[in-house]
C-alpha positions as CSV (number, residue, x, y, z in Angstrom):
1,P,0.0,0.0,0.0
2,Q,3.0,2.3,0.3
3,W,4.2,2.1,-2.9
4,K,1.2,3.3,-5.0
5,E,3.5,4.6,-7.6
6,G,7.0,3.6,-8.6
7,H,9.2,1.3,-10.9
8,I,11.6,-1.6,-10.9
9,K,14.2,-1.5,-13.7
10,G,16.5,-3.9,-15.0
11,L,14.9,-7.2,-13.4
12,K,16.2,-10.2,-15.1
13,A,14.3,-13.2,-16.3
14,R,15.1,-16.5,-18.0
15,G,16.3,-16.6,-21.4
16,G,18.3,-13.3,-21.2
17,L,15.2,-11.1,-20.8
18,T,15.4,-8.0,-19.0
19,L,12.2,-6.1,-17.7
20,D,11.3,-2.7,-16.4
21,I,7.9,-2.5,-14.5
22,Y,6.0,0.6,-13.9
23,W,2.8,1.2,-11.8
24,K,0.3,4.0,-10.7
25,H,-2.2,4.3,-8.2
26,G,-1.3,0.7,-7.2
27,Q,-1.9,-0.7,-10.7
28,L,0.3,-1.9,-13.4
29,E,1.0,0.9,-15.8
30,K,3.4,-0.9,-18.3
31,V,6.4,-3.5,-18.6
32,V,9.0,-2.9,-21.1
33,F,10.7,-5.8,-22.2
34,K,14.4,-6.1,-23.5
35,P,15.4,-9.4,-24.9
36,A,19.0,-10.3,-25.4
37,L,18.0,-13.3,-27.7
38,N,15.1,-13.6,-30.3
39,Q,12.4,-15.4,-28.9
40,S,8.6,-15.9,-28.0
41,I,6.8,-15.1,-24.8
42,N,3.3,-15.2,-23.5
43,V,2.5,-12.4,-21.3
44,I,-0.6,-13.0,-19.0
45,Y,-2.0,-10.4,-16.8
46,K,-5.5,-10.6,-15.3
47,D,-7.8,-11.8,-18.2
48,Q,-5.4,-10.8,-20.8
49,K,-2.9,-13.1,-22.6
50,V,-0.6,-11.6,-25.3
51,R,2.1,-13.3,-27.3
52,L,5.2,-11.4,-28.0
53,D,7.8,-12.3,-30.8
54,L,11.0,-10.8,-29.5
55,V,13.9,-9.7,-31.4
56,S,17.1,-9.3,-29.6
57,R,18.0,-5.8,-28.4
58,E,14.6,-4.2,-29.5
59,L,12.4,-2.8,-26.8
60,Y,8.7,-4.0,-26.4
61,T,6.1,-2.4,-24.2
62,F,3.2,-4.1,-22.6
63,Q,0.4,-1.7,-21.7
64,P,-2.7,-3.4,-19.9
């Protein structure tokens, strides 16, 4: 509850993926994906499911 707004940058995930996560008013605002490798991922958030085909060193933004 104390962190109603903020962000986390540089979170590392499997497969050489780096995430930056931003939120406002306690809700997810966006996630920026920075892949080190070409790969496909599924992003699942609440009732949304999105497949992203990522290309190495390009930025991808998910906004619910």
